[in-house]
Chimera marker file (.cmm) of the C-alpha trace (Angstrom):
<marker_set name="trace">
<marker id="1" x="122.443" y="177.806" z="-100.851" r="1" g="1" b="0" radius="0.5"/>
<marker id="2" x="120.572" y="177.299" z="-104.127" r="1" g="1" b="0" radius="0.5"/>
<marker id="3" x="123.334" y="177.475" z="-105.960" r="1" g="1" b="0" radius="0.5"/>
<marker id="4" x="125.228" y="174.521" z="-104.437" r="1" g="1" b="0" radius="0.5"/>
<marker id="5" x="122.154" y="172.183" z="-104.824" r="1" g="1" b="0" radius="0.5"/>
<marker id="6" x="121.999" y="173.091" z="-108.141" r="1" g="1" b="0" radius="0.5"/>
<marker id="7" x="125.537" y="171.834" z="-108.508" r="1" g="1" b="0" radius="0.5"/>
<marker id="8" x="124.631" y="168.868" z="-106.924" r="1" g="1" b="0" radius="0.5"/>
<marker id="9" x="121.762" y="168.491" z="-109.601" r="1" g="1" b="0" radius="0.5"/>
<marker id="10" x="124.464" y="169.014" z="-111.910" r="1" g="1" b="0" radius="0.5"/>
<marker id="11" x="126.099" y="166.082" z="-110.616" r="1" g="1" b="0" radius="0.5"/>
<marker id="12" x="124.397" y="163.573" z="-110.304" r="1" g="1" b="0" radius="0.5"/>
<marker id="13" x="122.370" y="164.415" z="-113.642" r="1" g="1" b="0" radius="0.5"/>
<marker id="14" x="125.815" y="164.666" z="-114.700" r="1" g="1" b="0" radius="0.5"/>
<marker id="15" x="126.485" y="160.890" z="-112.497" r="1" g="1" b="0" radius="0.5"/>
<marker id="16" x="123.298" y="159.749" z="-114.001" r="1" g="1" b="0" radius="0.5"/>
<marker id="17" x="123.844" y="160.189" z="-117.117" r="1" g="1" b="0" radius="0.5"/>
<marker id="18" x="127.604" y="158.662" z="-117.187" r="1" g="1" b="0" radius="0.5"/>
<marker id="19" x="125.732" y="155.433" z="-115.691" r="1" g="1" b="0" radius="0.5"/>
<marker id="20" x="123.407" y="155.097" z="-118.198" r="1" g="1" b="0" radius="0.5"/>
<marker id="21" x="125.518" y="155.548" z="-120.464" r="1" g="1" b="0" radius="0.5"/>
<marker id="22" x="128.136" y="152.928" z="-119.330" r="1" g="1" b="0" radius="0.5"/>
<marker id="23" x="124.570" y="150.623" z="-118.652" r="1" g="1" b="0" radius="0.5"/>
<marker id="24" x="123.514" y="151.062" z="-122.808" r="1" g="1" b="0" radius="0.5"/>
<marker id="25" x="127.749" y="150.936" z="-123.299" r="1" g="1" b="0" radius="0.5"/>
<marker id="26" x="126.746" y="147.382" z="-121.330" r="1" g="1" b="0" radius="0.5"/>
<marker id="27" x="123.851" y="146.340" z="-122.632" r="1" g="1" b="0" radius="0.5"/>
<marker id="28" x="125.487" y="146.917" z="-126.657" r="1" g="1" b="0" radius="0.5"/>
<marker id="29" x="128.713" y="144.563" z="-125.356" r="1" g="1" b="0" radius="0.5"/>
<marker id="30" x="125.711" y="141.924" z="-124.105" r="1" g="1" b="0" radius="0.5"/>
<marker id="31" x="123.319" y="142.013" z="-127.093" r="1" g="1" b="0" radius="0.5"/>
<marker id="32" x="127.145" y="142.012" z="-129.230" r="1" g="1" b="0" radius="0.5"/>
<marker id="33" x="127.935" y="138.880" z="-126.865" r="1" g="1" b="0" radius="0.5"/>
<marker id="34" x="124.844" y="137.421" z="-127.346" r="1" g="1" b="0" radius="0.5"/>
<marker id="35" x="124.557" y="138.005" z="-131.099" r="1" g="1" b="0" radius="0.5"/>
<marker id="36" x="128.294" y="136.691" z="-130.930" r="1" g="1" b="0" radius="0.5"/>
<marker id="37" x="126.689" y="133.035" z="-128.935" r="1" g="1" b="0" radius="0.5"/>
<marker id="38" x="124.065" y="133.017" z="-131.697" r="1" g="1" b="0" radius="0.5"/>
<marker id="39" x="126.617" y="132.792" z="-134.102" r="1" g="1" b="0" radius="0.5"/>
<marker id="40" x="129.176" y="130.582" z="-132.123" r="1" g="1" b="0" radius="0.5"/>
<marker id="41" x="125.778" y="128.185" z="-131.584" r="1" g="1" b="0" radius="0.5"/>
<marker id="42" x="124.544" y="127.936" z="-135.558" r="1" g="1" b="0" radius="0.5"/>
<marker id="43" x="127.911" y="127.083" z="-136.329" r="1" g="1" b="0" radius="0.5"/>
<marker id="44" x="128.300" y="124.726" z="-133.684" r="1" g="1" b="0" radius="0.5"/>
<marker id="45" x="125.369" y="122.544" z="-134.733" r="1" g="1" b="0" radius="0.5"/>
<marker id="46" x="126.297" y="122.645" z="-138.735" r="1" g="1" b="0" radius="0.5"/>
<marker id="47" x="129.441" y="120.822" z="-137.202" r="1" g="1" b="0" radius="0.5"/>
<marker id="48" x="127.127" y="118.772" z="-135.901" r="1" g="1" b="0" radius="0.5"/>
<marker id="49" x="125.577" y="118.160" z="-138.416" r="1" g="1" b="0" radius="0.5"/>
<marker id="50" x="128.536" y="117.841" z="-140.781" r="1" g="1" b="0" radius="0.5"/>
<marker id="51" x="130.293" y="115.304" z="-139.116" r="1" g="1" b="0" radius="0.5"/>
<marker id="52" x="126.834" y="113.729" z="-138.915" r="1" g="1" b="0" radius="0.5"/>
<marker id="53" x="126.379" y="113.500" z="-142.225" r="1" g="1" b="0" radius="0.5"/>
<marker id="54" x="130.761" y="112.551" z="-142.802" r="1" g="1" b="0" radius="0.5"/>
<marker id="55" x="129.582" y="109.573" z="-139.898" r="1" g="1" b="0" radius="0.5"/>
<marker id="56" x="126.963" y="108.485" z="-142.518" r="1" g="1" b="0" radius="0.5"/>
<marker id="57" x="129.589" y="108.208" z="-145.503" r="1" g="1" b="0" radius="0.5"/>
<marker id="58" x="131.559" y="106.621" z="-144.099" r="1" g="1" b="0" radius="0.5"/>
<marker id="59" x="129.710" y="104.433" z="-142.599" r="1" g="1" b="0" radius="0.5"/>
<marker id="60" x="127.809" y="103.702" z="-145.799" r="1" g="1" b="0" radius="0.5"/>
<marker id="61" x="131.957" y="103.277" z="-147.384" r="1" g="1" b="0" radius="0.5"/>
<marker id="62" x="132.849" y="101.184" z="-144.641" r="1" g="1" b="0" radius="0.5"/>
<marker id="63" x="129.786" y="98.523" z="-145.283" r="1" g="1" b="0" radius="0.5"/>
<marker id="64" x="130.806" y="99.235" z="-149.360" r="1" g="1" b="0" radius="0.5"/>
<marker id="65" x="134.383" y="97.931" z="-148.325" r="1" g="1" b="0" radius="0.5"/>
<marker id="66" x="133.090" y="95.140" z="-146.883" r="1" g="1" b="0" radius="0.5"/>
<marker id="67" x="130.240" y="93.616" z="-149.461" r="1" g="1" b="0" radius="0.5"/>
<marker id="68" x="133.868" y="94.429" z="-151.847" r="1" g="1" b="0" radius="0.5"/>
<marker id="69" x="136.137" y="92.222" z="-149.467" r="1" g="1" b="0" radius="0.5"/>
<marker id="70" x="133.253" y="89.718" z="-149.341" r="1" g="1" b="0" radius="0.5"/>
<marker id="71" x="133.491" y="89.888" z="-153.284" r="1" g="1" b="0" radius="0.5"/>
<marker id="72" x="137.080" y="89.354" z="-153.723" r="1" g="1" b="0" radius="0.5"/>
<marker id="73" x="136.857" y="86.082" z="-151.427" r="1" g="1" b="0" radius="0.5"/>
<marker id="74" x="134.376" y="85.087" z="-153.241" r="1" g="1" b="0" radius="0.5"/>
<marker id="75" x="136.422" y="85.520" z="-156.905" r="1" g="1" b="0" radius="0.5"/>
<marker id="76" x="139.598" y="84.076" z="-154.877" r="1" g="1" b="0" radius="0.5"/>
<marker id="77" x="137.708" y="81.474" z="-153.764" r="1" g="1" b="0" radius="0.5"/>
<marker id="78" x="136.672" y="80.466" z="-157.621" r="1" g="1" b="0" radius="0.5"/>
<marker id="79" x="139.267" y="81.433" z="-158.998" r="1" g="1" b="0" radius="0.5"/>
<marker id="80" x="141.418" y="78.580" z="-156.453" r="1" g="1" b="0" radius="0.5"/>
<marker id="81" x="138.995" y="76.462" z="-158.142" r="1" g="1" b="0" radius="0.5"/>
<marker id="82" x="139.542" y="77.289" z="-161.794" r="1" g="1" b="0" radius="0.5"/>
<marker id="83" x="143.558" y="77.354" z="-161.024" r="1" g="1" b="0" radius="0.5"/>
<marker id="84" x="142.621" y="73.623" z="-159.309" r="1" g="1" b="0" radius="0.5"/>
<marker id="85" x="140.870" y="72.421" z="-162.422" r="1" g="1" b="0" radius="0.5"/>
<marker id="86" x="143.125" y="74.206" z="-164.686" r="1" g="1" b="0" radius="0.5"/>
<marker id="87" x="146.135" y="71.855" z="-163.536" r="1" g="1" b="0" radius="0.5"/>
<marker id="88" x="144.378" y="68.886" z="-163.313" r="1" g="1" b="0" radius="0.5"/>
<marker id="89" x="143.492" y="69.182" z="-166.874" r="1" g="1" b="0" radius="0.5"/>
<marker id="90" x="146.941" y="69.950" z="-167.572" r="1" g="1" b="0" radius="0.5"/>
<marker id="91" x="148.090" y="67.093" z="-165.795" r="1" g="1" b="0" radius="0.5"/>
<marker id="92" x="145.204" y="64.343" z="-167.639" r="1" g="1" b="0" radius="0.5"/>
<marker id="93" x="146.912" y="66.317" z="-170.878" r="1" g="1" b="0" radius="0.5"/>
<marker id="94" x="150.358" y="64.864" z="-170.002" r="1" g="1" b="0" radius="0.5"/>
<marker id="95" x="149.581" y="61.320" z="-169.161" r="1" g="1" b="0" radius="0.5"/>
<marker id="96" x="147.181" y="61.625" z="-172.350" r="1" g="1" b="0" radius="0.5"/>
<marker id="97" x="150.613" y="63.240" z="-174.362" r="1" g="1" b="0" radius="0.5"/>
<marker id="98" x="153.097" y="60.775" z="-172.892" r="1" g="1" b="0" radius="0.5"/>
<marker id="99" x="150.144" y="57.643" z="-173.616" r="1" g="1" b="0" radius="0.5"/>
<marker id="100" x="150.050" y="58.865" z="-177.409" r="1" g="1" b="0" radius="0.5"/>
<marker id="101" x="154.087" y="59.315" z="-178.384" r="1" g="1" b="0" radius="0.5"/>
<marker id="102" x="154.369" y="56.231" z="-175.673" r="1" g="1" b="0" radius="0.5"/>
<marker id="103" x="151.274" y="54.685" z="-179.064" r="1" g="1" b="0" radius="0.5"/>
<marker id="104" x="153.267" y="56.631" z="-181.844" r="1" g="1" b="0" radius="0.5"/>
<marker id="105" x="156.698" y="54.198" z="-181.152" r="1" g="1" b="0" radius="0.5"/>
<marker id="106" x="155.288" y="51.408" z="-181.039" r="1" g="1" b="0" radius="0.5"/>
<marker id="107" x="153.834" y="51.624" z="-184.436" r="1" g="1" b="0" radius="0.5"/>
<marker id="108" x="156.232" y="52.965" z="-186.092" r="1" g="1" b="0" radius="0.5"/>
<marker id="109" x="158.551" y="49.839" z="-184.540" r="1" g="1" b="0" radius="0.5"/>
<marker id="110" x="155.786" y="47.490" z="-185.855" r="1" g="1" b="0" radius="0.5"/>
<marker id="111" x="155.677" y="45.628" z="-189.650" r="1" g="1" b="0" radius="0.5"/>
<marker id="112" x="153.856" y="47.243" z="-191.801" r="1" g="1" b="0" radius="0.5"/>
<marker id="113" x="153.693" y="51.267" z="-190.978" r="1" g="1" b="0" radius="0.5"/>
<marker id="114" x="151.839" y="54.539" z="-192.535" r="1" g="1" b="0" radius="0.5"/>
<marker id="115" x="154.642" y="56.844" z="-192.180" r="1" g="1" b="0" radius="0.5"/>
<marker id="116" x="152.366" y="59.429" z="-193.994" r="1" g="1" b="0" radius="0.5"/>
<marker id="117" x="150.268" y="58.721" z="-190.824" r="1" g="1" b="0" radius="0.5"/>
<marker id="118" x="152.782" y="58.772" z="-188.339" r="1" g="1" b="0" radius="0.5"/>
<marker id="119" x="153.833" y="61.371" z="-189.456" r="1" g="1" b="0" radius="0.5"/>
<marker id="120" x="150.538" y="63.462" z="-188.789" r="1" g="1" b="0" radius="0.5"/>
<marker id="121" x="150.634" y="62.062" z="-185.807" r="1" g="1" b="0" radius="0.5"/>
<marker id="122" x="153.183" y="62.939" z="-184.173" r="1" g="1" b="0" radius="0.5"/>
<marker id="123" x="153.181" y="66.678" z="-185.699" r="1" g="1" b="0" radius="0.5"/>
<marker id="124" x="150.573" y="67.084" z="-183.862" r="1" g="1" b="0" radius="0.5"/>
<marker id="125" x="152.113" y="65.834" z="-180.501" r="1" g="1" b="0" radius="0.5"/>
<marker id="126" x="154.046" y="68.684" z="-181.434" r="1" g="1" b="0" radius="0.5"/>
<marker id="127" x="152.251" y="71.274" z="-182.300" r="1" g="1" b="0" radius="0.5"/>
<marker id="128" x="149.881" y="70.197" z="-178.919" r="1" g="1" b="0" radius="0.5"/>
<marker id="129" x="153.266" y="70.034" z="-176.820" r="1" g="1" b="0" radius="0.5"/>
<marker id="130" x="153.774" y="73.475" z="-177.954" r="1" g="1" b="0" radius="0.5"/>
<marker id="131" x="151.069" y="74.628" z="-175.789" r="1" g="1" b="0" radius="0.5"/>
<marker id="132" x="152.695" y="73.519" z="-172.330" r="1" g="1" b="0" radius="0.5"/>
<marker id="133" x="154.433" y="75.013" z="-170.162" r="1" g="1" b="0" radius="0.5"/>
<marker id="134" x="158.391" y="75.038" z="-171.380" r="1" g="1" b="0" radius="0.5"/>
<marker id="135" x="159.832" y="73.912" z="-168.126" r="1" g="1" b="0" radius="0.5"/>
<marker id="136" x="156.614" y="70.289" z="-169.228" r="1" g="1" b="0" radius="0.5"/>
<marker id="137" x="158.113" y="70.309" z="-172.904" r="1" g="1" b="0" radius="0.5"/>
<marker id="138" x="159.072" y="67.417" z="-174.235" r="1" g="1" b="0" radius="0.5"/>
<marker id="139" x="159.805" y="69.225" z="-178.209" r="1" g="1" b="0" radius="0.5"/>
<marker id="140" x="163.208" y="70.858" z="-178.420" r="1" g="1" b="0" radius="0.5"/>
<marker id="141" x="161.046" y="74.410" z="-180.090" r="1" g="1" b="0" radius="0.5"/>
<marker id="142" x="164.117" y="75.705" z="-181.029" r="1" g="1" b="0" radius="0.5"/>
<marker id="143" x="163.871" y="74.174" z="-184.426" r="1" g="1" b="0" radius="0.5"/>
<marker id="144" x="162.421" y="73.449" z="-186.755" r="1" g="1" b="0" radius="0.5"/>
<marker id="145" x="159.588" y="69.982" z="-186.822" r="1" g="1" b="0" radius="0.5"/>
<marker id="146" x="161.258" y="67.060" z="-188.122" r="1" g="1" b="0" radius="0.5"/>
<marker id="147" x="160.045" y="63.608" z="-188.975" r="1" g="1" b="0" radius="0.5"/>
<marker id="148" x="162.671" y="60.369" z="-187.830" r="1" g="1" b="0" radius="0.5"/>
<marker id="149" x="161.429" y="57.532" z="-188.700" r="1" g="1" b="0" radius="0.5"/>
<marker id="150" x="163.233" y="54.419" z="-188.075" r="1" g="1" b="0" radius="0.5"/>
<link id1="1" id2="2" r="1" g="1" b="0" radius="0.2"/>
<link id1="2" id2="3" r="1" g="1" b="0" radius="0.2"/>
<link id1="3" id2="4" r="1" g="1" b="0" radius="0.2"/>
<link id1="4" id2="5" r="1" g="1" b="0" radius="0.2"/>
<link id1="5" id2="6" r="1" g="1" b="0" radius="0.2"/>
<link id1="6" id2="7" r="1" g="1" b="0" radius="0.2"/>
<link id1="7" id2="8" r="1" g="1" b="0" radius="0.2"/>
<link id1="8" id2="9" r="1" g="1" b="0" radius="0.2"/>
<link id1="9" id2="10" r="1" g="1" b="0" radius="0.2"/>
<link id1="10" id2="11" r="1" g="1" b="0" radius="0.2"/>
<link id1="11" id2="12" r="1" g="1" b="0" radius="0.2"/>
<link id1="12" id2="13" r="1" g="1" b="0" radius="0.2"/>
<link id1="13" id2="14" r="1" g="1" b="0" radius="0.2"/>
<link id1="14" id2="15" r="1" g="1" b="0" radius="0.2"/>
<link id1="15" id2="16" r="1" g="1" b="0" radius="0.2"/>
<link id1="16" id2="17" r="1" g="1" b="0" radius="0.2"/>
<link id1="17" id2="18" r="1" g="1" b="0" radius="0.2"/>
<link id1="18" id2="19" r="1" g="1" b="0" radius="0.2"/>
<link id1="19" id2="20" r="1" g="1" b="0" radius="0.2"/>
<link id1="20" id2="21" r="1" g="1" b="0" radius="0.2"/>
<link id1="21" id2="22" r="1" g="1" b="0" radius="0.2"/>
<link id1="22" id2="23" r="1" g="1" b="0" radius="0.2"/>
<link id1="23" id2="24" r="1" g="1" b="0" radius="0.2"/>
<link id1="24" id2="25" r="1" g="1" b="0" radius="0.2"/>
<link id1="25" id2="26" r="1" g="1" b="0" radius="0.2"/>
<link id1="26" id2="27" r="1" g="1" b="0" radius="0.2"/>
<link id1="27" id2="28" r="1" g="1" b="0" radius="0.2"/>
<link id1="28" id2="29" r="1" g="1" b="0" radius="0.2"/>
<link id1="29" id2="30" r="1" g="1" b="0" radius="0.2"/>
<link id1="30" id2="31" r="1" g="1" b="0" radius="0.2"/>
<link id1="31" id2="32" r="1" g="1" b="0" radius="0.2"/>
<link id1="32" id2="33" r="1" g="1" b="0" radius="0.2"/>
<link id1="33" id2="34" r="1" g="1" b="0" radius="0.2"/>
<link id1="34" id2="35" r="1" g="1" b="0" radius="0.2"/>
<link id1="35" id2="36" r="1" g="1" b="0" radius="0.2"/>
<link id1="36" id2="37" r="1" g="1" b="0" radius="0.2"/>
<link id1="37" id2="38" r="1" g="1" b="0" radius="0.2"/>
<link id1="38" id2="39" r="1" g="1" b="0" radius="0.2"/>
<link id1="39" id2="40" r="1" g="1" b="0" radius="0.2"/>
<link id1="40" id2="41" r="1" g="1" b="0" radius="0.2"/>
<link id1="41" id2="42" r="1" g="1" b="0" radius="0.2"/>
<link id1="42" id2="43" r="1" g="1" b="0" radius="0.2"/>
<link id1="43" id2="44" r="1" g="1" b="0" radius="0.2"/>
<link id1="44" id2="45" r="1" g="1" b="0" radius="0.2"/>
<link id1="45" id2="46" r="1" g="1" b="0" radius="0.2"/>
<link id1="46" id2="47" r="1" g="1" b="0" radius="0.2"/>
<link id1="47" id2="48" r="1" g="1" b="0" radius="0.2"/>
<link id1="48" id2="49" r="1" g="1" b="0" radius="0.2"/>
<link id1="49" id2="50" r="1" g="1" b="0" radius="0.2"/>
<link id1="50" id2="51" r="1" g="1" b="0" radius="0.2"/>
<link id1="51" id2="52" r="1" g="1" b="0" radius="0.2"/>
<link id1="52" id2="53" r="1" g="1" b="0" radius="0.2"/>
<link id1="53" id2="54" r="1" g="1" b="0" radius="0.2"/>
<link id1="54" id2="55" r="1" g="1" b="0" radius="0.2"/>
<link id1="55" id2="56" r="1" g="1" b="0" radius="0.2"/>
<link id1="56" id2="57" r="1" g="1" b="0" radius="0.2"/>
<link id1="57" id2="58" r="1" g="1" b="0" radius="0.2"/>
<link id1="58" id2="59" r="1" g="1" b="0" radius="0.2"/>
<link id1="59" id2="60" r="1" g="1" b="0" radius="0.2"/>
<link id1="60" id2="61" r="1" g="1" b="0" radius="0.2"/>
<link id1="61" id2="62" r="1" g="1" b="0" radius="0.2"/>
<link id1="62" id2="63" r="1" g="1" b="0" radius="0.2"/>
<link id1="63" id2="64" r="1" g="1" b="0" radius="0.2"/>
<link id1="64" id2="65" r="1" g="1" b="0" radius="0.2"/>
<link id1="65" id2="66" r="1" g="1" b="0" radius="0.2"/>
<link id1="66" id2="67" r="1" g="1" b="0" radius="0.2"/>
<link id1="67" id2="68" r="1" g="1" b="0" radius="0.2"/>
<link id1="68" id2="69" r="1" g="1" b="0" radius="0.2"/>
<link id1="69" id2="70" r="1" g="1" b="0" radius="0.2"/>
<link id1="70" id2="71" r="1" g="1" b="0" radius="0.2"/>
<link id1="71" id2="72" r="1" g="1" b="0" radius="0.2"/>
<link id1="72" id2="73" r="1" g="1" b="0" radius="0.2"/>
<link id1="73" id2="74" r="1" g="1" b="0" radius="0.2"/>
<link id1="74" id2="75" r="1" g="1" b="0" radius="0.2"/>
<link id1="75" id2="76" r="1" g="1" b="0" radius="0.2"/>
<link id1="76" id2="77" r="1" g="1" b="0" radius="0.2"/>
<link id1="77" id2="78" r="1" g="1" b="0" radius="0.2"/>
<link id1="78" id2="79" r="1" g="1" b="0" radius="0.2"/>
<link id1="79" id2="80" r="1" g="1" b="0" radius="0.2"/>
<link id1="80" id2="81" r="1" g="1" b="0" radius="0.2"/>
<link id1="81" id2="82" r="1" g="1" b="0" radius="0.2"/>
<link id1="82" id2="83" r="1" g="1" b="0" radius="0.2"/>
<link id1="83" id2="84" r="1" g="1" b="0" radius="0.2"/>
<link id1="84" id2="85" r="1" g="1" b="0" radius="0.2"/>
<link id1="85" id2="86" r="1" g="1" b="0" radius="0.2"/>
<link id1="86" id2="87" r="1" g="1" b="0" radius="0.2"/>
<link id1="87" id2="88" r="1" g="1" b="0" radius="0.2"/>
<link id1="88" id2="89" r="1" g="1" b="0" radius="0.2"/>
<link id1="89" id2="90" r="1" g="1" b="0" radius="0.2"/>
<link id1="90" id2="91" r="1" g="1" b="0" radius="0.2"/>
<link id1="91" id2="92" r="1" g="1" b="0" radius="0.2"/>
<link id1="92" id2="93" r="1" g="1" b="0" radius="0.2"/>
<link id1="93" id2="94" r="1" g="1" b="0" radius="0.2"/>
<link id1="94" id2="95" r="1" g="1" b="0" radius="0.2"/>
<link id1="95" id2="96" r="1" g="1" b="0" radius="0.2"/>
<link id1="96" id2="97" r="1" g="1" b="0" radius="0.2"/>
<link id1="97" id2="98" r="1" g="1" b="0" radius="0.2"/>
<link id1="98" id2="99" r="1" g="1" b="0" radius="0.2"/>
<link id1="99" id2="100" r="1" g="1" b="0" radius="0.2"/>
<link id1="100" id2="101" r="1" g="1" b="0" radius="0.2"/>
<link id1="101" id2="102" r="1" g="1" b="0" radius="0.2"/>
<link id1="102" id2="103" r="1" g="1" b="0" radius="0.2"/>
<link id1="103" id2="104" r="1" g="1" b="0" radius="0.2"/>
<link id1="104" id2="105" r="1" g="1" b="0" radius="0.2"/>
<link id1="105" id2="106" r="1" g="1" b="0" radius="0.2"/>
<link id1="106" id2="107" r="1" g="1" b="0" radius="0.2"/>
<link id1="107" id2="108" r="1" g="1" b="0" radius="0.2"/>
<link id1="108" id2="109" r="1" g="1" b="0" radius="0.2"/>
<link id1="109" id2="110" r="1" g="1" b="0" radius="0.2"/>
<link id1="110" id2="111" r="1" g="1" b="0" radius="0.2"/>
<link id1="111" id2="112" r="1" g="1" b="0" radius="0.2"/>
<link id1="112" id2="113" r="1" g="1" b="0" radius="0.2"/>
<link id1="113" id2="114" r="1" g="1" b="0" radius="0.2"/>
<link id1="114" id2="115" r="1" g="1" b="0" radius="0.2"/>
<link id1="115" id2="116" r="1" g="1" b="0" radius="0.2"/>
<link id1="116" id2="117" r="1" g="1" b="0" radius="0.2"/>
<link id1="117" id2="118" r="1" g="1" b="0" radius="0.2"/>
<link id1="118" id2="119" r="1" g="1" b="0" radius="0.2"/>
<link id1="119" id2="120" r="1" g="1" b="0" radius="0.2"/>
<link id1="120" id2="121" r="1" g="1" b="0" radius="0.2"/>
<link id1="121" id2="122" r="1" g="1" b="0" radius="0.2"/>
<link id1="122" id2="123" r="1" g="1" b="0" radius="0.2"/>
<link id1="123" id2="124" r="1" g="1" b="0" radius="0.2"/>
<link id1="124" id2="125" r="1" g="1" b="0" radius="0.2"/>
<link id1="125" id2="126" r="1" g="1" b="0" radius="0.2"/>
<link id1="126" id2="127" r="1" g="1" b="0" radius="0.2"/>
<link id1="127" id2="128" r="1" g="1" b="0" radius="0.2"/>
<link id1="128" id2="129" r="1" g="1" b="0" radius="0.2"/>
<link id1="129" id2="130" r="1" g="1" b="0" radius="0.2"/>
<link id1="130" id2="131" r="1" g="1" b="0" radius="0.2"/>
<link id1="131" id2="132" r="1" g="1" b="0" radius="0.2"/>
<link id1="132" id2="133" r="1" g="1" b="0" radius="0.2"/>
<link id1="133" id2="134" r="1" g="1" b="0" radius="0.2"/>
<link id1="134" id2="135" r="1" g="1" b="0" radius="0.2"/>
<link id1="135" id2="136" r="1" g="1" b="0" radius="0.2"/>
<link id1="136" id2="137" r="1" g="1" b="0" radius="0.2"/>
<link id1="137" id2="138" r="1" g="1" b="0" radius="0.2"/>
<link id1="138" id2="139" r="1" g="1" b="0" radius="0.2"/>
<link id1="139" id2="140" r="1" g="1" b="0" radius="0.2"/>
<link id1="140" id2="141" r="1" g="1" b="0" radius="0.2"/>
<link id1="141" id2="142" r="1" g="1" b="0" radius="0.2"/>
<link id1="142" id2="143" r="1" g="1" b="0" radius="0.2"/>
<link id1="143" id2="144" r="1" g="1" b="0" radius="0.2"/>
<link id1="144" id2="145" r="1" g="1" b="0" radius="0.2"/>
<link id1="145" id2="146" r="1" g="1" b="0" radius="0.2"/>
<link id1="146" id2="147" r="1" g="1" b="0" radius="0.2"/>
<link id1="147" id2="148" r="1" g="1" b="0" radius="0.2"/>
<link id1="148" id2="149" r="1" g="1" b="0" radius="0.2"/>
<link id1="149" id2="150" r="1" g="1" b="0" radius="0.2"/>
</marker_set>
């Protein structure tokens, strides 16, 4: 009977030790899971902070792009005004050149003409005509300047 009680006590001790070992294993696994959870939480926080920095950077970039777009629009408008002014100046210059050519022809046809002065005036018109676009030029610039008096 004592042997049976001893054997039963040893079995209960062995059962208790096995349960203690299982408990220790569960506690170790729990600690490991807890550590993994803490690492995951820390990684999640780092990711959240990185996302916030990225969002702020994107917002700054969006604002810079809006400022650049506004600047480009104002530059485009200024260029459009300048182009219109240049086109008007070119039209005015063409009118003045036509008037000067007409006056020059009239002077050529009048009596007592100083042909040297007329030569220089016509030469100046020829040179000024070079600065116009090809479609608007009145003289043929593929040939040298020639003075024709009547």
